[in-house]
C-alpha positions as CSV (number, residue, x, y, z in Angstrom):
1,X,-111.6,-84.6,-328.3
2,X,-110.3,-81.4,-325.5
3,X,-111.1,-82.0,-322.3
4,X,-112.4,-78.9,-320.5
5,X,-111.8,-79.7,-317.1
6,X,-111.2,-83.3,-316.3
7,X,-112.5,-84.5,-313.4
8,X,-110.2,-86.5,-311.1
9,X,-111.1,-88.8,-308.3
10,X,-109.5,-91.0,-306.2
11,X,-110.0,-94.8,-306.4
12,X,-110.9,-96.6,-303.2
13,X,-108.3,-99.2,-303.6
14,X,-104.4,-99.3,-304.0
15,X,-102.2,-101.8,-306.1
16,X,-100.3,-103.7,-303.5
17,X,-97.4,-106.2,-304.4
18,X,-95.1,-108.1,-302.7
19,X,-92.1,-107.4,-305.2
20,X,-89.6,-104.9,-304.1
21,X,-88.7,-104.0,-307.6
22,X,-92.3,-103.1,-308.5
23,X,-93.9,-99.6,-307.1
24,X,-97.1,-99.1,-305.6
25,X,-98.8,-96.1,-307.1
26,X,-102.2,-94.4,-306.9
27,X,-104.1,-94.5,-310.2
28,X,-105.9,-91.7,-311.3
29,X,-109.2,-92.1,-313.1
30,X,-110.4,-89.4,-315.9
31,X,-113.9,-88.7,-316.3
32,X,-115.2,-86.7,-319.5
33,X,-117.9,-84.9,-318.7
34,X,-119.0,-84.8,-322.3
35,X,-119.7,-88.8,-322.5
36,X,-123.4,-89.9,-322.1
37,X,-125.1,-90.4,-318.8
38,X,-124.2,-94.2,-319.0
39,X,-121.1,-95.8,-317.1
40,X,-118.3,-93.3,-317.6
41,X,-115.4,-94.1,-319.6
42,X,-112.1,-94.1,-317.5
43,X,-108.6,-93.9,-318.8
44,X,-105.9,-94.9,-316.4
45,X,-102.9,-93.0,-316.2
46,X,-99.6,-95.2,-317.1
47,X,-97.6,-96.4,-314.3
48,X,-93.9,-97.6,-314.3
49,X,-95.2,-101.4,-313.3
50,X,-98.5,-102.8,-313.1
51,X,-99.1,-105.6,-310.3
52,X,-100.3,-109.0,-311.3
53,X,-104.0,-109.2,-310.4
54,X,-103.3,-112.6,-309.8
55,X,-101.0,-112.2,-306.9
56,X,-102.8,-112.0,-303.1
57,X,-101.5,-109.6,-300.8
58,X,-100.2,-110.3,-297.7
59,X,-102.3,-111.9,-295.0
60,X,-102.7,-109.5,-292.0
61,X,-104.2,-110.4,-288.7
62,X,-107.5,-107.7,-288.2
63,X,-109.7,-106.9,-290.5
64,X,-112.3,-109.0,-292.1
65,X,-112.9,-106.7,-294.9
66,X,-109.3,-106.5,-296.1
67,X,-110.0,-109.4,-298.3
68,X,-112.7,-107.5,-299.9
69,X,-110.8,-104.1,-300.4
70,X,-108.2,-106.1,-302.4
71,X,-110.2,-108.4,-304.6
72,X,-113.1,-105.7,-305.0
73,X,-112.1,-102.0,-304.7
74,X,-115.9,-101.0,-304.9
75,X,-116.5,-102.4,-301.7
76,X,-115.0,-99.3,-300.3
77,X,-117.7,-97.1,-301.6
78,X,-119.5,-95.2,-298.9
79,X,-122.8,-95.7,-300.5
80,X,-122.5,-99.4,-300.3
81,X,-124.9,-101.4,-298.2
82,X,-121.7,-103.4,-297.0
83,X,-121.5,-102.5,-293.0
84,X,-120.2,-104.2,-290.2
85,X,-123.4,-104.5,-288.6
86,X,-126.4,-106.6,-289.5
87,X,-128.2,-105.7,-292.9
88,X,-131.2,-104.4,-290.7
89,X,-129.7,-102.2,-288.5
90,X,-127.8,-100.7,-291.6
91,X,-131.0,-99.9,-293.0
92,X,-132.7,-98.4,-290.2
93,X,-129.8,-96.5,-289.1
94,X,-128.0,-95.2,-292.2
95,X,-126.8,-91.7,-291.9
96,X,-129.5,-89.4,-293.1
97,X,-128.8,-87.0,-295.8
98,X,-130.5,-84.2,-297.2
99,X,-132.0,-84.9,-300.9
100,X,-130.4,-85.2,-303.4
101,X,-127.9,-87.6,-302.4
102,X,-124.6,-85.6,-301.9
103,X,-122.1,-87.8,-303.3
104,X,-119.1,-85.3,-302.9
105,X,-119.9,-85.5,-299.1
106,X,-119.8,-89.2,-298.8
107,X,-116.2,-89.1,-300.8
108,X,-114.9,-86.4,-298.6
109,X,-116.3,-88.6,-295.6
110,X,-114.4,-91.5,-297.1
111,X,-111.1,-89.9,-298.1
112,X,-110.9,-88.3,-294.5
113,X,-111.4,-91.6,-293.1
114,X,-108.3,-92.9,-295.1
115,X,-105.9,-90.1,-293.6
116,X,-106.6,-90.9,-289.8
117,X,-104.8,-93.1,-287.8
118,X,-106.0,-94.3,-284.5
119,X,-105.2,-91.4,-282.2
120,X,-107.0,-88.9,-284.7
121,X,-109.9,-90.6,-285.1
122,X,-110.1,-91.1,-281.3
123,X,-109.6,-87.3,-281.2
124,X,-112.3,-86.7,-284.0
125,X,-114.8,-89.3,-282.2
126,X,-114.3,-87.2,-278.8
127,X,-114.9,-83.7,-281.1
128,X,-118.1,-85.2,-282.4
129,X,-119.5,-86.8,-279.1
130,X,-119.7,-83.3,-277.8
131,X,-121.6,-82.3,-281.1
132,X,-123.7,-85.2,-280.8
133,X,-123.0,-86.5,-284.2
134,X,-123.7,-90.0,-283.4
135,X,-124.7,-91.2,-287.1
136,X,-121.3,-89.6,-288.3
137,X,-119.5,-91.3,-285.9
138,X,-121.2,-94.9,-286.8
139,X,-120.4,-94.4,-290.5
140,X,-117.2,-92.9,-290.1
141,X,-115.9,-95.9,-288.0
142,X,-117.4,-98.6,-290.7
143,X,-115.4,-96.4,-293.3
144,X,-112.4,-96.3,-291.5
145,X,-112.4,-100.4,-291.1
146,X,-112.5,-100.6,-294.5
147,X,-109.5,-98.6,-295.2
148,X,-106.1,-99.0,-294.9
149,X,-103.2,-97.4,-292.9
150,X,-99.6,-95.7,-294.0
151,X,-98.6,-99.4,-294.3
152,X,-100.9,-100.9,-296.4
153,X,-102.5,-103.0,-293.6
154,X,-105.9,-102.7,-292.6
155,X,-106.9,-100.4,-289.9
156,X,-107.2,-102.1,-286.5
157,X,-109.6,-100.5,-283.4
158,X,-108.8,-100.8,-280.0
159,X,-111.6,-101.3,-277.2
160,X,-111.8,-97.5,-276.7
161,X,-112.4,-96.9,-280.1
162,X,-114.9,-99.8,-280.4
163,X,-116.8,-98.5,-277.3
164,X,-117.0,-95.5,-279.1
165,X,-118.7,-97.0,-282.1
166,X,-121.0,-98.8,-279.6
167,X,-122.3,-95.9,-277.9
168,X,-123.0,-94.4,-281.3
169,X,-125.1,-97.4,-282.1
170,X,-127.2,-97.0,-278.4
171,X,-127.7,-93.2,-279.2
172,X,-129.2,-93.7,-282.8
173,X,-131.6,-96.3,-281.2
174,X,-129.9,-99.6,-281.7
175,X,-131.7,-102.7,-279.6
176,X,-129.9,-105.0,-277.0
177,X,-130.0,-107.8,-279.6
178,X,-127.6,-105.5,-281.9
179,X,-125.4,-104.5,-279.5
180,X,-124.9,-107.8,-278.6
181,X,-123.9,-108.8,-282.2
182,X,-121.5,-105.9,-282.1
183,X,-119.6,-106.9,-279.2
184,X,-119.5,-110.6,-280.5
185,X,-118.0,-109.1,-283.9
186,X,-115.0,-107.7,-281.5
187,X,-113.1,-111.0,-281.7
188,X,-112.8,-110.6,-285.4
189,X,-110.6,-107.8,-284.3
190,X,-108.5,-109.0,-281.6
191,X,-110.4,-107.3,-279.1
192,X,-111.8,-108.5,-275.7
193,X,-115.0,-106.6,-274.4
194,X,-114.5,-104.8,-271.1
195,X,-117.2,-103.5,-268.6
196,X,-117.7,-100.1,-270.3
197,X,-118.6,-102.3,-273.8
198,X,-120.9,-105.0,-271.7
199,X,-122.5,-101.7,-269.8
200,X,-123.6,-99.9,-273.0
201,X,-125.5,-103.0,-273.6
202,X,-127.2,-102.9,-270.1
203,X,-128.2,-99.4,-270.7
204,X,-130.0,-100.3,-273.9
205,X,-131.9,-103.3,-271.5
206,X,-132.5,-100.8,-269.1
207,X,-134.8,-98.7,-271.6
208,X,-136.2,-101.7,-272.9
209,X,-136.8,-103.1,-269.5
210,X,-135.4,-106.8,-270.0
211,X,-134.5,-107.8,-266.9
212,X,-133.9,-111.5,-267.6
213,X,-131.5,-110.4,-270.4
214,X,-129.7,-108.0,-268.0
215,X,-129.1,-110.4,-265.1
216,X,-128.0,-113.1,-267.7
217,X,-125.7,-110.7,-268.7
218,X,-124.5,-109.2,-265.3
219,X,-124.2,-113.0,-264.5
220,X,-121.9,-113.7,-267.5
221,X,-119.6,-110.6,-266.5
222,X,-119.3,-112.2,-263.1
223,X,-118.3,-115.3,-264.4
224,X,-116.2,-114.1,-267.0
225,X,-113.9,-111.6,-264.6
226,X,-110.9,-109.9,-265.6
227,X,-111.5,-106.9,-267.7
228,X,-115.3,-108.1,-268.3
229,X,-116.1,-108.2,-264.6
230,X,-118.9,-105.8,-263.5
231,X,-118.2,-102.3,-262.2
232,X,-120.3,-99.9,-260.3
233,X,-122.2,-98.8,-263.2
234,X,-122.8,-102.5,-264.0
235,X,-124.4,-103.1,-260.6
236,X,-126.2,-99.9,-260.7
237,X,-127.9,-100.2,-264.0
238,X,-129.0,-104.2,-263.3
239,X,-130.4,-102.9,-259.6
240,X,-132.2,-100.0,-260.9
241,X,-133.9,-102.2,-263.7
242,X,-134.9,-104.8,-261.3
243,X,-136.4,-102.5,-259.0
244,X,-138.2,-100.8,-261.6
245,X,-139.7,-103.9,-262.5
246,X,-140.5,-105.3,-259.0
247,X,-138.4,-107.8,-258.7
248,X,-137.0,-107.4,-255.3
249,X,-135.1,-110.4,-254.4
250,X,-132.6,-110.7,-257.1
251,X,-132.0,-107.0,-257.1
252,X,-131.3,-107.4,-252.9
253,X,-129.1,-110.2,-253.9
254,X,-126.8,-108.2,-256.6
255,X,-127.1,-105.3,-254.0
256,X,-125.3,-107.5,-251.3
257,X,-122.6,-108.6,-254.2
258,X,-122.1,-105.1,-254.9
259,X,-121.7,-104.3,-251.2
260,X,-119.3,-107.0,-250.9
261,X,-117.1,-105.9,-253.6
262,X,-116.8,-102.4,-251.9
263,X,-118.4,-100.4,-254.7
264,X,-120.3,-97.2,-254.2
265,X,-124.0,-97.1,-254.8
266,X,-125.8,-94.3,-256.7
267,X,-128.1,-91.9,-254.7
268,X,-130.7,-93.3,-257.3
269,X,-130.4,-97.0,-256.9
270,X,-130.3,-96.5,-252.8
271,X,-133.4,-94.2,-253.2
272,X,-135.2,-97.0,-255.1
273,X,-134.0,-99.5,-252.9
274,X,-135.4,-97.4,-249.9
275,X,-138.6,-96.9,-251.8
276,X,-139.2,-100.4,-252.7
277,X,-138.5,-102.0,-249.1
278,X,-140.3,-99.5,-247.6
279,X,-143.7,-100.3,-249.9
280,X,-143.2,-104.0,-249.6
281,X,-142.6,-103.8,-245.5
282,X,-139.3,-105.6,-245.6
283,X,-138.2,-103.1,-242.7
284,X,-135.5,-105.3,-241.3
285,X,-134.0,-105.8,-244.6
286,X,-133.8,-102.0,-245.2
287,X,-132.5,-101.3,-242.0
288,X,-129.7,-104.0,-242.6
289,X,-128.9,-102.4,-246.0
290,X,-128.6,-99.0,-244.5
291,X,-126.4,-100.2,-241.7
292,X,-123.8,-102.0,-244.0
293,X,-124.0,-98.7,-245.8
294,X,-122.7,-96.7,-243.0
295,X,-119.9,-98.9,-242.0
296,X,-118.4,-98.2,-245.7
297,X,-116.6,-94.8,-246.2
298,X,-117.8,-94.9,-249.8
299,X,-121.3,-95.5,-248.8
300,X,-121.7,-93.6,-245.5
301,X,-122.6,-90.1,-247.3
302,X,-125.7,-91.6,-248.8
303,X,-129.2,-90.1,-248.1
304,X,-132.4,-90.4,-249.7
305,X,-134.5,-87.4,-250.5
306,X,-136.4,-85.1,-248.0
307,X,-139.6,-86.6,-248.7
308,X,-138.5,-90.2,-248.8
309,X,-136.5,-89.7,-245.6
310,X,-139.7,-88.3,-243.7
311,X,-141.8,-91.1,-245.0
312,X,-139.2,-93.9,-243.8
313,X,-139.3,-92.3,-240.5
314,X,-143.4,-92.2,-240.4
315,X,-143.5,-96.0,-241.4
316,X,-140.5,-97.1,-238.8
317,X,-142.3,-94.9,-236.1
318,X,-146.0,-96.5,-237.1
319,X,-144.3,-100.1,-236.7
320,X,-142.6,-99.3,-233.5
321,X,-138.9,-100.2,-235.6
322,X,-136.8,-97.9,-233.2
323,X,-133.4,-98.8,-235.4
324,X,-135.2,-97.7,-238.6
325,X,-136.3,-94.8,-237.1
326,X,-133.4,-93.8,-236.0
327,X,-131.9,-93.7,-239.6
328,X,-134.8,-91.9,-241.1
329,X,-134.4,-89.3,-238.3
330,X,-130.7,-89.1,-239.0
331,X,-131.1,-88.4,-242.7
332,X,-133.4,-85.7,-241.9
333,X,-130.7,-84.3,-239.7
334,X,-128.4,-84.5,-242.4
335,X,-131.0,-82.6,-244.8
336,X,-131.1,-80.0,-242.1
337,X,-127.7,-79.5,-241.6
338,X,-127.1,-79.2,-245.6
339,X,-129.8,-76.6,-245.9
340,X,-128.2,-74.3,-243.3
341,X,-124.9,-74.4,-244.8
342,X,-126.3,-73.8,-248.3
343,X,-126.2,-70.4,-250.3
344,X,-128.8,-69.0,-249.9
345,X,-129.7,-71.2,-247.0
346,X,-132.5,-73.5,-247.0
347,X,-134.5,-73.7,-243.6
348,X,-136.0,-77.1,-243.4
349,X,-138.0,-78.5,-240.3
350,X,-139.9,-81.7,-239.3
351,X,-143.2,-81.5,-237.9
352,X,-143.4,-81.6,-234.2
353,X,-145.8,-84.5,-234.3
354,X,-142.9,-86.9,-235.8
355,X,-140.9,-86.0,-233.0
356,X,-143.3,-87.0,-230.8
357,X,-144.2,-90.1,-232.2
358,X,-140.4,-90.9,-232.3
359,X,-140.2,-90.5,-228.8
360,X,-143.1,-92.4,-228.1
361,X,-141.6,-95.3,-230.1
362,X,-138.1,-94.7,-228.2
363,X,-140.4,-95.4,-224.8
364,X,-142.0,-98.4,-226.1
365,X,-139.0,-100.2,-227.5
366,X,-136.5,-98.4,-224.7
367,X,-134.3,-96.9,-227.3
368,X,-131.8,-94.2,-226.1
369,X,-130.3,-93.4,-229.6
370,X,-133.9,-92.9,-230.6
371,X,-134.6,-90.8,-228.0
372,X,-131.4,-88.5,-228.4
373,X,-132.2,-88.3,-232.1
374,X,-135.7,-87.4,-231.7
375,X,-135.3,-84.7,-229.2
376,X,-132.3,-83.0,-231.3
377,X,-134.1,-82.7,-234.5
378,X,-136.9,-81.3,-232.6
379,X,-134.5,-78.6,-231.5
380,X,-133.0,-78.4,-234.8
381,X,-136.6,-77.5,-236.3
382,X,-137.8,-75.1,-233.6
383,X,-134.5,-73.0,-233.9
384,X,-135.1,-71.8,-230.5
385,X,-138.0,-69.6,-231.8
386,X,-140.4,-71.2,-229.3
387,X,-140.6,-73.8,-226.8
388,X,-141.5,-77.6,-227.7
389,X,-145.1,-78.2,-226.6
390,X,-146.1,-79.9,-223.4
391,X,-146.7,-83.0,-225.4
392,X,-143.2,-83.2,-226.5
393,X,-141.8,-82.9,-223.1
394,X,-144.5,-85.2,-221.7
395,X,-143.3,-87.8,-224.4
396,X,-139.5,-87.1,-223.1
397,X,-140.2,-87.7,-219.7
398,X,-142.4,-91.3,-220.7
399,X,-139.0,-92.4,-222.6
400,X,-136.4,-91.5,-219.8
401,X,-138.8,-93.0,-217.4
402,X,-139.3,-96.1,-219.5
403,X,-135.5,-96.7,-219.8
404,X,-134.9,-96.2,-216.1
405,X,-133.4,-93.0,-216.5
406,X,-135.3,-91.2,-213.1
407,X,-132.5,-88.5,-212.8
408,X,-133.1,-87.3,-216.4
409,X,-137.1,-87.6,-216.4
410,X,-137.1,-85.4,-213.3
411,X,-134.8,-83.0,-215.1
412,X,-137.3,-83.2,-217.9
413,X,-139.9,-82.5,-215.7
414,X,-138.2,-79.6,-214.2
415,X,-137.9,-78.0,-217.9
416,X,-141.7,-78.5,-218.0
417,X,-142.6,-76.9,-215.3
418,X,-140.4,-74.0,-216.2
419,X,-142.2,-73.8,-219.4
420,X,-145.5,-74.5,-218.4
421,X,-145.3,-74.0,-214.6
422,X,-148.5,-71.4,-214.1
423,X,-151.7,-73.3,-215.4
424,X,-154.3,-70.9,-216.4
425,X,-157.3,-73.4,-216.6
426,X,-158.2,-77.0,-215.2
427,X,-157.0,-78.1,-218.5
428,X,-153.6,-77.1,-217.9
429,X,-153.2,-78.8,-214.7
430,X,-153.7,-82.2,-216.3
431,X,-150.4,-81.8,-217.4
432,X,-148.7,-82.3,-214.1
433,X,-151.4,-85.1,-213.1
434,X,-150.0,-88.3,-211.7
435,X,-152.9,-90.1,-212.8
436,X,-152.6,-89.3,-216.5
437,X,-149.8,-87.4,-217.9
438,X,-147.0,-88.1,-215.3
439,X,-148.4,-91.7,-214.7
440,X,-145.3,-93.4,-216.8
441,X,-143.0,-91.6,-214.3
442,X,-145.2,-93.1,-211.2
443,X,-144.7,-96.5,-212.7
444,X,-141.2,-96.0,-213.0
445,X,-140.8,-94.9,-209.4
446,X,-142.8,-97.7,-208.0
447,X,-141.5,-100.2,-210.1
448,X,-138.6,-101.0,-207.7
449,X,-140.5,-100.8,-204.5
450,X,-140.0,-98.8,-201.5
451,X,-136.3,-98.4,-202.1
452,X,-136.5,-96.9,-205.2
453,X,-139.2,-94.5,-203.7
454,X,-136.9,-93.8,-200.7
455,X,-134.1,-92.9,-203.7
456,X,-136.1,-90.8,-205.5
457,X,-137.2,-89.0,-202.3
458,X,-133.5,-88.3,-201.2
459,X,-132.3,-87.2,-204.5
460,X,-135.4,-84.5,-204.7
461,X,-134.5,-83.4,-201.0
462,X,-130.7,-82.9,-202.2
463,X,-132.1,-80.9,-205.1
464,X,-134.2,-78.8,-202.8
465,X,-130.6,-77.7,-201.1
466,X,-128.6,-77.4,-204.3
467,X,-127.9,-73.8,-205.9
468,X,-130.2,-73.0,-207.3
469,X,-132.7,-75.1,-205.4
470,X,-135.2,-77.4,-206.9
471,X,-138.6,-77.8,-205.6
472,X,-141.3,-79.5,-207.4
473,X,-144.8,-80.3,-206.1
474,X,-145.3,-82.2,-209.2
475,X,-142.2,-84.6,-208.4
476,X,-143.9,-85.5,-205.0
477,X,-147.1,-86.3,-206.4
478,X,-145.5,-88.9,-208.2
479,X,-143.7,-90.6,-205.0
480,X,-147.0,-90.1,-203.1
481,X,-148.9,-92.2,-205.9
482,X,-146.2,-94.6,-206.1
483,X,-146.3,-95.5,-202.5
484,X,-150.2,-95.9,-203.1
485,X,-149.6,-98.2,-205.7
486,X,-147.5,-100.4,-203.8
487,X,-150.0,-100.2,-201.0
488,X,-147.7,-98.3,-198.6
489,X,-149.8,-95.6,-196.9
490,X,-147.2,-94.5,-194.4
491,X,-145.1,-93.5,-196.8
492,X,-147.4,-91.8,-198.7
493,X,-148.8,-90.2,-195.6
494,X,-145.2,-88.7,-194.6
495,X,-144.4,-87.4,-198.3
496,X,-147.8,-85.6,-198.2
497,X,-146.8,-84.0,-194.9
498,X,-143.1,-83.3,-195.8
499,X,-144.5,-81.2,-198.9
500,X,-145.5,-78.4,-196.5
501,X,-143.3,-79.0,-193.3
502,X,-140.2,-79.7,-195.0
503,X,-139.8,-78.3,-198.3
504,X,-142.4,-75.4,-197.5
505,X,-144.6,-75.9,-200.5
506,X,-148.3,-75.9,-201.0
507,X,-150.1,-79.2,-201.7
508,X,-152.3,-79.2,-205.0
509,X,-155.5,-81.0,-206.2
510,X,-153.0,-83.9,-207.2
511,X,-151.5,-84.0,-203.9
512,X,-154.9,-84.5,-202.2
513,X,-156.1,-86.8,-204.9
514,X,-153.2,-89.4,-204.5
515,X,-153.5,-89.4,-201.0
516,X,-157.0,-90.2,-201.1
517,X,-156.0,-93.0,-203.4
518,X,-153.8,-94.3,-200.8
519,X,-156.5,-94.3,-198.6
520,X,-159.1,-95.7,-200.5
521,X,-157.0,-98.8,-201.5
522,X,-156.7,-99.6,-197.7
523,X,-160.2,-99.5,-197.2
524,X,-159.8,-96.4,-195.2
525,X,-163.1,-94.7,-196.6
526,X,-163.3,-92.2,-193.3
527,X,-160.0,-91.1,-193.6
528,X,-160.4,-90.6,-197.4
529,X,-163.8,-88.3,-197.0
530,X,-161.9,-86.5,-194.3
531,X,-159.1,-85.3,-197.0
532,X,-161.7,-84.8,-199.2
533,X,-163.2,-82.3,-197.0
534,X,-159.9,-81.1,-195.7
535,X,-159.3,-80.3,-199.5
536,X,-162.2,-78.4,-199.8
537,X,-161.5,-76.3,-196.5
538,X,-158.1,-75.5,-197.7
539,X,-159.4,-73.6,-200.9
540,X,-158.7,-76.3,-203.2
541,X,-161.6,-77.3,-205.4
542,X,-162.6,-80.8,-206.1
543,X,-162.1,-81.8,-209.7
544,X,-163.6,-85.0,-211.5
545,X,-160.9,-87.2,-210.4
546,X,-161.4,-86.4,-206.4
547,X,-165.2,-87.3,-207.0
548,X,-164.2,-90.6,-208.5
549,X,-161.5,-91.6,-206.0
550,X,-164.4,-91.0,-203.5
551,X,-167.1,-93.2,-205.3
552,X,-164.2,-96.1,-205.2
553,X,-163.4,-95.8,-201.6
554,X,-167.0,-96.3,-200.8
555,X,-167.4,-99.0,-203.6
556,X,-164.3,-100.8,-201.7
557,X,-166.3,-100.9,-198.5
558,X,-169.6,-102.3,-200.5
559,X,-171.4,-99.0,-199.6
560,X,-173.8,-98.0,-202.4
561,X,-176.0,-95.6,-200.9
562,X,-172.9,-93.2,-200.0
563,X,-171.2,-93.8,-203.3
564,X,-174.6,-92.9,-205.1
565,X,-175.0,-90.1,-203.2
566,X,-171.3,-88.9,-204.0
567,X,-172.2,-89.1,-207.5
568,X,-175.6,-86.7,-207.2
569,X,-172.8,-84.2,-205.4
570,X,-170.5,-84.6,-208.2
571,X,-173.2,-83.7,-210.8
572,X,-174.6,-80.8,-208.7
573,X,-170.9,-79.6,-208.6
574,X,-170.9,-79.4,-212.5
575,X,-169.0,-82.6,-213.3
576,X,-170.1,-85.8,-215.1
577,X,-169.4,-89.2,-213.9
578,X,-167.8,-91.4,-216.2
579,X,-169.1,-94.5,-217.7
580,X,-166.5,-96.5,-216.2
581,X,-167.8,-94.8,-212.5
582,X,-171.2,-95.9,-213.5
583,X,-170.6,-99.2,-214.4
584,X,-168.7,-100.2,-211.4
585,X,-171.5,-98.7,-209.4
586,X,-174.2,-100.7,-211.1
587,X,-172.0,-103.9,-210.6
588,X,-172.0,-103.3,-206.8
589,X,-175.7,-102.5,-206.4
590,X,-176.6,-105.9,-208.6
591,X,-173.9,-107.8,-206.2
592,X,-175.6,-106.4,-203.3
593,X,-179.0,-106.4,-204.4
594,X,-179.6,-102.9,-204.0
595,X,-182.5,-102.9,-206.4
596,X,-183.1,-99.1,-205.8
597,X,-180.0,-98.3,-206.3
598,X,-179.6,-100.4,-209.7
599,X,-182.8,-98.3,-211.4
600,X,-181.0,-94.6,-210.2
601,X,-177.9,-95.7,-211.8
602,X,-180.0,-96.7,-214.9
603,X,-181.7,-93.6,-215.1
604,X,-178.1,-92.0,-214.9
605,X,-176.9,-94.0,-217.9
606,X,-180.1,-92.6,-219.8
607,X,-179.7,-89.0,-218.4
608,X,-176.2,-89.0,-219.8
609,X,-176.9,-91.1,-222.9
610,X,-174.6,-93.6,-222.0
611,X,-174.8,-97.3,-223.6
612,X,-175.2,-100.0,-220.9
613,X,-172.7,-102.9,-222.0
614,X,-174.4,-106.3,-221.6
615,X,-173.7,-108.0,-218.4
616,X,-174.7,-111.8,-219.6
617,X,-171.3,-113.0,-219.5
618,X,-170.6,-111.4,-215.8
619,X,-174.2,-112.7,-214.9
620,X,-173.2,-116.4,-216.0
621,X,-170.0,-115.8,-213.4
622,X,-172.3,-114.4,-210.7
623,X,-174.8,-117.3,-211.0
624,X,-172.7,-120.4,-211.0
625,X,-174.3,-122.9,-208.7
626,X,-171.6,-124.4,-206.8
627,X,-171.8,-128.1,-205.7
628,X,-169.9,-130.6,-203.7
629,X,-171.7,-133.4,-205.3
630,X,-168.6,-134.6,-207.8
631,X,-166.2,-134.2,-205.1
């Protein structure tokens, strides 16, 4: 019967012989289309020599499938269920082809695999990876392993090619256990897995959140060493996974190992570390990690996102953690500088309240670096468009006073006076009050006794003769009240007189109040009353603090009636006595057995809607009956 169009196809195996006189020639199978649909009858073409089927091929190290390739040529059939990976994985991730099954495409893929050597298949994989043909990569690799090279030896992959195969299995959804089985099979081909091989397994564990298995695998990599020792990606995957499942201690352990090994942390892992430590309240641990990163050239540029940096600063300031607050503000400055240099520029700024809170933390912890960082970030945020608020200047003064830097504190006071030196209301005058706003500076001046007060006075005297001269009534008021705090009436009175006579300045309401405080502490009520009268005659209107100081001066001398009269004058002037003033007045009336005065004070409590605190414990102490019976 004549053959209209004989179809030829290559057999999947080649005849191999060890006899030099016998040739190795590929046989062609001729299939007759007119035959029935049953198994096709093939007619082999004659060859010059036919190898003996009982002679085995030479043993060659490499593929475990080499024996099957020689014994059973059908094992190379592309549709056979045989695969390098377990059966379960092969059935799930077999190459998906459109129905009906295209056997010609599979045949071409098999023939294509037989024509590739190691460099060529690497190039093919590189091209297919860009096209994300992960299933094709997997199947071509398996066909290539079952094929022979030009020398008749089994194809042997290297570590790079095998890692491509592992990545293909990862991308098509293989589990961590299946990838571990593939890694274990690398020994059959004389390949040792490296860090990249295990990293692909760690990625699968990260996706499945298998933290315990990831920790064991990383520890195995550390103990194995050499090519399989963990790299930066290994640590990043495991540390990120541990932070994700809230296993903080193991994560910090491996983070410490990564830093000791000199590896670079990724921004995501560093941000996760910052977030977890802040939420867990482990501020000291976070501070030490940031400090170690700052000391390393490869990690000193690490910076968490803007929102997280702000969160660090808020939490650190609230906890009075000066070092962590400094690092938080440093991160914010880095973001401001980056935004300014970007194209187009991104103008970032922090809230002024955060800077004020940071200045308060710097004052309480005596941290000069935090003080400098807080004022710098405030200036960068304002961008010279407006002046800082009075609260910012007062916080700066407080910080310098706490550090003992009185020269810089008075310089900050001069800046405050230059910006807000003309108060328009009584509330604005409180900015320069030594009893409230400037009280930290007063305590700093009186802390060293009269020697420190004299030093500050002489510095102000020298500044008054400088060019341009600096004269400040608020600064001298701090000295007067400082002298009052150390019970030095003479220095307080001399400083008060020097304001007008020596420096040609006019005393303000705070000057008179500070002098009244000095006279009142020394029980010189008459002189305090004269200062109050002189203040009224000088055109200076007394404020609430003036009346309160005069009441205290009368109470020190146990003059409850005069003190009660001052309270009435205070209310006629439009001021309401504070609850503390009325409480001290009532206690003195009780101790002096002034029943009428006590009733008047009670009526004032009701009139001002103040709640009277219980005097039970004070009454117990006041009513103790002392006896010498047990002496």
